[in-house]
C-alpha positions as CSV (number, residue, x, y, z in Angstrom):
1,M,-127.6,37.9,3.9
2,A,-128.0,40.3,7.1
3,N,-127.3,36.8,9.0
4,E,-123.9,35.7,7.2
5,P,-121.7,37.9,9.1
6,K,-122.6,36.3,12.7
7,K,-122.0,32.9,11.2
8,K,-118.6,33.8,10.1
9,T,-117.9,35.2,13.6
10,S,-119.1,32.0,15.1
11,S,-116.8,29.8,12.9
12,T,-114.1,32.3,14.1
13,A,-114.6,32.0,17.6
14,K,-114.7,28.0,17.2
15,K,-111.2,28.1,15.6
16,T,-109.7,30.5,18.2
17,A,-111.3,28.0,20.9
18,T,-109.6,25.5,19.0
19,K,-106.3,26.7,18.8
20,K,-106.3,27.7,22.6
21,K,-107.1,24.3,23.5
22,T,-104.4,22.8,21.3
23,T,-102.0,25.3,22.6
24,T,-103.0,24.5,26.2
25,G,-102.7,20.8,25.6
26,T,-99.3,21.5,24.0
27,T,-98.1,23.2,27.0
28,A,-99.3,20.5,29.3
29,K,-97.4,17.9,27.3
30,K,-94.4,20.1,27.4
31,Q,-94.9,20.8,31.2
32,T,-95.4,16.9,31.5
33,T,-92.1,16.2,29.7
34,T,-89.9,18.6,31.7
35,K,-91.0,17.1,34.9
36,K,-90.1,13.7,33.6
37,V,-86.4,14.9,32.0
38,A,-85.7,17.2,35.2
39,P,-84.7,14.0,37.6
40,K,-83.0,12.2,35.1
41,K,-80.7,15.1,34.5
42,E,-80.1,15.4,38.2
43,E,-79.3,12.0,38.7
44,T,-76.7,11.8,35.5
45,V,-74.8,14.9,37.3
46,I,-75.0,13.4,40.7
47,K,-73.2,10.2,39.2
48,E,-70.6,12.3,37.2
49,E,-69.6,14.1,40.5
50,E,-69.4,10.6,42.1
51,K,-67.0,9.7,39.5
52,V,-64.8,12.5,40.1
53,T,-64.4,12.4,43.8
54,E,-63.6,8.6,44.1
55,P,-60.1,8.5,44.9
56,K,-58.1,6.0,42.8
57,L,-55.3,4.2,44.9
58,D,-51.7,3.0,43.1
59,Y,-51.2,0.1,45.4
60,K,-48.0,-0.4,43.7
61,M,-46.8,3.2,44.3
62,I,-47.7,2.8,48.0
63,L,-45.8,-0.8,48.3
64,I,-42.7,0.8,47.0
65,I,-43.0,3.6,49.5
66,I,-43.2,1.4,52.5
67,L,-40.5,-1.0,51.3
68,A,-38.1,2.1,50.7
69,L,-38.9,3.3,54.1
70,L,-38.3,0.1,55.7
71,I,-34.9,0.2,54.1
72,V,-34.0,3.7,55.2
73,V,-34.8,2.4,59.0
74,I,-33.0,-0.7,58.8
75,G,-29.9,1.1,57.2
76,I,-30.4,3.7,60.2
77,A,-30.7,1.2,62.7
78,K,-27.7,-0.8,61.6
79,I,-25.4,2.3,61.5
80,G,-26.7,3.1,65.3
81,G,-26.1,-0.8,66.3
82,V,-29.7,-1.6,67.1
83,F,-29.4,-4.7,65.1
84,E,-26.0,-5.2,66.2
85,N,-25.2,-9.3,65.6
86,K,-23.8,-9.9,69.2
87,D,-20.9,-12.8,68.8
88,Y,-19.6,-13.5,71.9
89,T,-16.8,-15.4,70.6
90,K,-15.3,-12.5,68.5
91,S,-13.7,-9.3,69.9
92,Y,-16.4,-6.4,69.6
93,L,-13.5,-3.9,68.7
94,L,-11.8,-6.1,66.0
95,N,-15.1,-7.5,64.7
96,N,-16.4,-4.1,64.1
97,K,-13.1,-2.3,63.1
98,V,-13.0,-0.1,66.1
99,I,-9.2,-0.9,65.8
100,T,-7.5,-3.2,63.4
101,N,-4.3,-4.3,65.7
102,E,-4.6,-7.6,67.0
103,L,-1.2,-8.4,68.5
104,K,0.6,-11.6,68.0
105,K,3.3,-13.3,70.3
106,E,6.0,-12.7,67.6
107,D,5.0,-8.8,67.0
108,I,5.1,-7.8,70.7
109,S,8.7,-6.8,71.2
110,S,8.6,-4.5,68.1
111,T,5.4,-2.8,68.8
112,L,6.4,-1.9,72.6
113,Q,8.9,0.2,71.3
114,N,6.8,2.7,69.9
115,K,6.3,6.0,71.8
116,E,2.8,5.5,73.3
117,T,1.3,2.1,73.4
118,F,-1.7,0.9,75.1
119,I,-2.2,-3.4,75.2
120,F,-5.8,-4.6,76.1
121,I,-5.4,-7.9,77.3
122,T,-8.4,-10.1,77.3
123,S,-9.2,-13.7,77.8
124,L,-11.2,-14.2,75.0
125,N,-11.1,-17.8,73.7
126,Q,-12.7,-18.7,70.2
127,D,-13.6,-22.4,71.2
128,E,-15.3,-21.1,74.1
129,E,-18.5,-18.5,74.8
130,Y,-17.0,-15.2,75.2
131,N,-17.9,-13.5,78.4
132,E,-20.7,-11.2,77.8
133,E,-19.7,-9.0,80.5
134,E,-16.1,-8.6,78.7
135,Y,-17.9,-8.1,75.4
136,N,-19.9,-5.2,76.7
137,L,-16.8,-3.7,78.3
138,E,-15.2,-3.5,74.7
139,K,-18.3,-1.8,73.5
140,D,-17.8,0.8,76.2
141,L,-13.9,1.2,75.1
142,K,-15.1,2.1,71.7
143,K,-15.9,5.7,72.7
144,V,-13.1,6.1,74.9
145,I,-10.7,4.9,72.0
146,K,-12.3,7.2,69.5
147,D,-12.6,10.2,71.8
148,N,-9.0,10.2,72.5
149,D,-7.8,9.5,69.0
150,L,-6.1,5.9,70.0
151,K,-6.8,3.9,67.2
152,D,-3.3,3.4,65.9
153,N,-2.0,3.1,69.4
154,F,-4.6,0.6,70.8
155,Y,-3.7,-3.3,70.8
156,I,-5.7,-6.1,71.6
157,Y,-4.2,-9.3,72.8
158,L,-6.0,-12.5,73.0
159,K,-4.9,-14.2,76.2
160,D,-5.3,-18.1,76.4
161,D,-4.6,-20.7,78.7
162,N,-1.0,-20.9,77.6
163,T,-0.4,-17.0,78.1
164,N,2.7,-16.1,80.1
165,L,2.1,-12.4,80.9
166,R,5.5,-12.5,83.0
167,E,7.3,-13.5,80.0
168,L,5.4,-11.4,77.4
169,F,4.7,-8.3,79.1
170,G,6.5,-8.3,82.3
171,I,3.8,-8.1,84.8
172,E,2.7,-11.1,87.5
173,E,0.5,-14.0,86.3
174,N,-2.1,-13.0,88.7
175,T,-2.9,-9.9,87.1
176,K,-6.7,-9.7,86.8
177,T,-7.7,-9.8,83.2
178,P,-9.0,-8.0,81.2
179,T,-6.7,-5.1,81.9
180,I,-5.0,-2.5,79.9
181,L,-1.3,-2.0,79.9
182,Y,0.2,1.3,79.4
183,F,3.9,1.2,77.6
184,K,6.0,4.2,76.5
185,N,9.3,3.7,74.5
186,G,9.3,0.1,75.7
187,S,8.8,0.5,79.2
188,L,5.7,-0.6,81.3
189,I,4.4,2.9,82.9
190,D,1.2,1.4,84.4
191,K,-1.7,-0.6,84.1
192,V,-5.3,-0.5,84.6
193,E,-6.0,-2.5,87.7
194,R,-8.8,-2.6,90.3
195,L,-8.5,-3.2,93.7
196,D,-12.1,-4.6,94.5
197,E,-13.2,-7.9,92.7
198,K,-15.2,-6.3,89.8
199,M,-14.3,-6.5,86.3
200,M,-12.3,-3.3,84.9
201,E,-14.7,-0.6,83.3
202,A,-14.2,2.1,80.5
203,G,-13.8,4.6,83.0
204,D,-10.9,3.1,84.8
205,F,-9.1,3.6,81.5
206,T,-10.2,6.8,81.3
207,K,-8.9,7.4,84.4
208,L,-5.2,6.2,83.6
209,L,-5.4,8.7,80.6
210,D,-6.3,11.7,82.9
211,M,-3.4,10.6,85.2
212,Y,-0.8,10.8,82.6
213,E,-2.5,13.7,80.8
214,L,-3.2,11.8,77.8
215,S,-6.9,12.5,77.4
216,K,-7.9,14.8,74.2
217,E,-9.8,18.1,75.1
218,E,-13.1,18.3,73.9
């Protein structure tokens, strides 16, 4: 009877040892499980971050923006004359509506009765290529006409081979064209005429305006 308590103690110790082993084994399993799961979670987080930071390009919107910019640029360029359609068979002043007064033979007499009249005589011929130099002269005259508010007083007469300048305007047949005639109340006051062999320039017309104090002050 005296040995029974010792046996119980031994049995208890075995049970305790067994529990410790089981606990240790469970902990080891948990630790092992944790080590396997951790990398998967990290990979998942990285993939999610990659999905969030990936930019999504709206190609349709980009194309619309580019087309809109092109339209704006072309529009501005046309207004500025960058894409000017240079047709040397037409008057620049008339074609671009800088002036609207094309003088016809039947209207010369009545037109010259105006207080201030400027007649630009040019050799533009619709059947032949218009001289590029004359075309560029008209472009330069555009600024002078606008700056001095001459649109309503400035006329263009398209001279051809049958034009009789003496009969129509009272000037010599050998008058070099292009030229600009200045009429006041039906009388010829002056004309733009160079003494050298060069073609008249827009600056020559400006000098005529200054001479007769017809320039608009800026």
